[in-house]
N, C-alpha and C positions, 0 to 999 in steps of 0.2 A: 579350729582345734581339731587335730587328727588323734582319734582315740585308738589305743591298742588294747581292746577288751579281751580278757580271759574269761569268757562268758560260758564256761563249760565244766565248772568244778562240781565236786560232790563233798559234803561235809558230814562227819560223824562225831557226835559229842557223847561223853559218857560221865555220869556223876560218880562220886567217890564210893558210894555204897552199891553202885551198879557194876564196878570193876572188880576183877578177881583179887587184886591186892590192895584195894582202898585208894588207888590213885585216881585223880581227876585226868580226863583225857580229852583233848580237842584234836581233830585231824581233818585233813582235807587233801583231795587230789587237786593240785594246781594245774589246771588244764588251760589250753588256748585254742584259737581257731586254726593255728598252723601246727603241723605235725612235730616239727623240731624247733626248739627254742633253748639253747644251752643255758644251764642253771649253774649257780655257785652256791656253796655253803660256807659262810664266813662268820667272823666275830667282829662286831663294830665296837671299837673302844670309845670311851667318852670323848677323848680328844679329837676323834675322827667324826663325831656327830656334828652336823652343820648347825650353826647358830642362826643363820638367816637362810631359811630353806626356800628354794624356788622350784616349783614343778616344771618339768619339761612339756607336758601335754597341755595343761590348762594355763601355765604361766603364773599361777597363784603364788603369792609370797607370804610366808609365815615366819614370824619371829618366834623362835623356840626358847624354852626356859633354860636357865642355867642348870648345871650339875646333872646331866643326863647319866643313866645307868648303862653299863656294858650289856650287849645283848647279841645272841646269835641271829643270823639273818640269812635269807635265801634269795639274793638278788638275781636278775638276769645277768648273763655274761656280756651281752651286747647291750650297751646303755643308751642306744639312740633315742628310745622313748622313755628314759628315766630308770630309776633303780628297781622298782617293782619288788620289794623285799619278801613278800608272800607270808613269812611266818618266822617266829623266833621266841626265845625264852630270855628274859632279862636276868640280871645278877641277883635279883630278889625272888627268883623262881616264879615269875609271872609270865604265862604263856599267851600268845596272840597269834591268830591266823586271819589273814585278810587279803582277798575277800571272796566270798561266794557271790557271784553275780546273780541277782534275783529279778523278779518281774513286778510290774506295776500296771495301772490302768489309766486311761485318759482323764477320769474324773479328778483324781488327786494331781495329775500332772497339769491340768487346767487351773487348779488352785494354787499350786506351789511348784512352778515349773523348775526344771534342772537349771543349775547355775553353770554357765559356760566357763567362768573363771574360778570354779570351785575346786574342791579336793576330790580325789578318786583313788582307785586301787593302786595307782602308781605311788601314792604318797602315804597312805594311812598308817602302815606299820612305823615308818620313820617319824611320823608326827606324834605317835602315841606310846609305843612300847617302851622307849627309853625313859618315860616320865611317870610311870604308874607303879604303885606299890601293892595293888590288889586287883583282882578281876573287876570288881565293882567300880573301882576308881578308873579303870580303862574305859568302861561304859560311859561314865561321867565325863571324862576328858574328851572322848570322841564326840559325845552328844554336844558339848560346848563348841567344838570346832565346826560341827555341822551347822549349829545356829549361827556362828559368826561368818563362816566362809561359804557354806552350802556345798553341794556336790552336783556333779554333772551325770551321775549314774546311780542306779539302785544296787545296793550291796548288802550282804549279811557278813557279820564279823564275830568271831569267837574269842572269848577271854577265859583264862583259868588261873587260879592259884591252888594251893593244896586243899582248900576247903570247898571252893565253889567254881561252877562253870556258868558263864553268862553268854547269851546270844543276842546280838543287836542287829536290827534290820533298819535300813534307812527308808524313808517315806517321802517322796517328792524331793524337792531341792534342799529343804532345811529341816524336815521333821524326821523323827526316829522313834523306835520303841524296842525295849529290851526285856528279856525274861531270864530269871535265874533258873537253870535246869535243876529240877529236883535231884537230890542226891542219889535216889534209887532209880533214876530214869536215864534213857538214852534218847538221841535224836539222829535221824538220817535226813539231811537237808539238801535237796537238789537245787537247780537254778530257777526258783520260784519264790514268791512270798511264802514263808513257812509258818510264822506265828499265827496260830488260829485263836483259841479263846484267850481273851486278855482281860485281866482284872485290874482296873485303874486304881483300886484301893489296896491292893496287895503289897506286902513289903518285899515281894519277889519279883516286882516289875518296876521298870523305869521307863520314862518317855519325855519327849519334848513337852514343855509345860502347858502348851495350848492344844495338845492333840485331841483330847476329848471334846473340847469346844469346837475344834475344826470339823470334827465328825458330825457333831449335832447341828452347828450352825449351817452346814452345807449339805445336810441330808444325805450323808454318804453311807449310812448303814442300811444294807438291804435286809437285815434280819429283824424279826419282831422282838426279839429279846437278846440281851447280852451284846458283847462286842467280839466279832470274830475278824481279826485284822486281815486275814487271808481274803475273806469275803469283801471286806471294805476297801482294801488297797491293792489286792493281788489281781491276777490276770484271768485265771480259770479259762485259758484258751484251748483250742484244739491242739496246739503245739504242746501244751502242758501234759496232754493225755498220752503223748508218745515220747516226749523228750524229757519230761521231769518226773511225773507221778510214778511211772514204772520203776525208777531208781529208788524212790522212797519205799515203794512196795516190796521190792526185792530185798532191801536191807531189813525192813521190818519182818518179812517172811523168814529171813535167816535168824534174826535174834528172838523172834516170838512166833515160832511156827504154828502154834495152836490157834492163832487168831486168823480167821478167814476174811480176806478183803479182796476187792476188785482192783486189778492192776492199774486201770486208768482213772480211778476214783479221784475226784477233785478234793475230797474231804478226808484224805488219809491223815491220821493224827500227827501232830507235831511232837507231842510228849508221849513217849512209849515206855513200857517195861519189858525187859527180856525174861526168858524162862530160865536163865542161868546167869552167873556173873561173867562179864565180858573181859576177854584177854586182848592183848596187843595183836595176837594172831588172828582173832576174830575180826578186829577192825580192819586189819590188812586185807583179809579175804574179801570183806564187803567192798572195800575201795578198789580191789582188783577185779571184781566180779563182772561177768558178761552174761548173766541169766543162765548159768549152768543148770542142767537138768530141767530145762524148759525148751519149748519149741522156738523160742526167741533168741537162743544162743547163736551168735554168728558163726560159731564153730560146731554147731549141733546138727541135728538131723531134721529140723523143720523144713518147710518149703522156703524157697528163696525170698518170697514175700514176707513170711514170718520172720526170717533172719534179719531182714532190713527194717522191720517195722518200728522198733523202738530203740532208743539210744542206750548203749551199755555204760556201765560205771567205768570199768577199766576200758580204755580206748586209746587209739594211737596218738591222741592229742594229750595224753598225760605227760606233763613236763617233770613234775616231781610228786611224790606222796610224802607228806610229813605227818607224824603221829606225835603230838606234844604231850608228854606225860609228866605231871608233877606228883611225886610220890610222897606218901606219908610212911611213918614207921621206919625212915631212914634219916641219917644226919642231913641237914639242910644243904651241905656242901655237895651232895650227890643226888638231891631230890629231883632236879630238872633233868629229863632225858629227851633229847631231840632225835627221834627215830626218823630215818630218812632213806628214801630210795628214789632213783631217777628213771625217766622214761616211761613207756607204756608198762603198766603194772602186771602184765601177764607173765613176765619172765625176769622178775627182780625179787629181791628181798630187802626188808627195812633193817637198818642197822642202828643200834641204840647208842648214839653219841651223847656223852656227858656235856651239858651245856655250860658248866662252870669252868670255862677254859679261856685262854687268851688267843688261841689260834686253832685252826682246823686242819685235817690232813689234806695234803696237796692234791690227791687224786679226786677228792670231792670239792676242792676249792677252785682249781685252775682250769675249769672248762673254758674253751674259747670257741669261736666259730669254725675252727679248723678240726677236721675229724681226727681223733686220736684214741686208739684202743687202750692207751694207759690211763685214760680218764674215765671215771665211773659213769659220767653222763653218756658219753659216746659208746662205751662198752655195753651199758644197759639197753640203749636204743638199738644197737646192733643185734643183740641177743633176741629182743622182742621182734624185730623185723624177721629174722630167720625163723623163729618160732611160728610166726603168722603164716609162713609158707606151707606148713604141714603140721597143724596144731595137734591132731590126734597122735601123730608119731612122736612128737617132741614133749608132749605134756608130761609123760612119766619121768623124763629127764628133769623137767622143772620141778616136779613134786619131790623127787629125791634131793635135788639141790636145795630147795627151800627148807625141807626138814632138817638136812644136815647143817646148812648154813645157820638157821636160827638157833639150833642146839649149840653150835660153836660160839655164837654171839652171847648166849645166855651164860655159857661157861666163863667167858672173859668178864662179862658183867658181874656175875656172882663173885668171882675171885677179886675183882676191883672193889666191890662193895664191902667185902670182908676185911680188906687190907687197908681201907681208908683211915681207920682210927690210928694207925701207926705212921702216918705220913706227916712230915713237916711242911713240905711244899705241895699242898693238895692240888693246885691247879696244874703243875708240871706233871704230877702223877696221873691226873685225869687226861691230859693231853697225850701222854704216852699210851694209856689205855685206848684212847680214840684212835691213835696211829695203829695200834695193834688190830683193833676192829676193822679199820679201813683196809689194811693189808690183807686180813682174812677175807674180807668181802671182795676185794679186787681179784685175789687168787682164785676164789670159788667161783666168781662170775666168769673169769677167764676159762677155768676148766669146764664149766658148763657150755660156754660157747664152743670150745674146742671139740667136746663130745658131740655136740649137735652138728658141727661141720663134718667131722669124720664119719658119723653115722648117716647123716643126710646125704652125703656125696654118693652113696650107694644107690639112692632113690631118684636121682636126677633124671629128667625126661631125655636129656641128651646122652643116650647110651645105646649100645648095640651088643647083644650077647653072642659070642661065638664059642665053639668048643675048641679053643686053643689056649 
């Protein structure tokens, strides 16, 4: 089995009372080990959902239920290793992001080894999202699949409906645990086991039925009191101190700046409270961040060793960032918003696409392996690459672009929201709004790249000034 692991993601979750407008939010950078991996944004219709699913990587075969729901999806453009849908929102406004690759330890792997022919990141959205009607039901369905088929890798998966956000982490080959995120809380989850304190008797937790017995019977708990799943099943490695923990630290520092914490601390909290209500712009900043205003910023003024010490959140291996928002206080027809941007997150902006549609804009849907600046994936990657050559010079262009672009998207979204009550064909109306948003995004990203090329050409090293 040849795995194609995207083991570099970062997740941000926000409960409905923690967000600025009462929405639930689940979001993630979909990263990989390779710098480029073209992505698509599509709608999967019920008739296009497979009935007999077979994974490419593991070969596992899963018979799927009848009557799947329509859902947005973000598959790879090149399907050599399978679909890899990443995230989506179904027609009942249930959101799902899968997966955040996490860590584990040899004690649990020795008791519940990974299953070579099991399910993995390639498969999970396709197997779960079209069949669930609540976030909790998503946890339960995935839990039953893990019990039956097992998994060949450790992953974290997020679910949301308009009321609840749930986070599930796989444990060994067949076990799992999940937590309902408190409504007034947020989570920043890097590539490690993230769930810490776990109450087996709480209505806000779910897990495989024998998980507590597994811990007790095999003496897996290193703590004298309680159950900390990160301590029991996680890694707590030196790699975590430079690759994972600093990302949680920086996100928590941004949302809750009055709490002092150590960057490399293995016990940074899972559930956190912010000092303000969290906006989409806040989430995007964290998922684009590279330790700004610290000596660890690769574009900053630290030493070369400091700038290379820890792994930034925004990185060249960002393939897409998705922020899945399920809104309250609006009609159900427009509650689901699939915010999306492609490429390294330093020089892009997220666009609020309505999920209640039958099709997506071509410039976000039709990426291929062929370079094409008329496609948002390739355009975004190109802008980020140029910005990387002289970040201090180009960053003001980026800041102006992002402010103006987000303002324009909000205008279109506000106008669309207000006009929805007068529409007979809601989905066609929302498809037109998405097309308008995509056109606005493509034009603004192209203008940003053009300004960077024109201004940056004056600063090329290959020049010689003469008085003529």
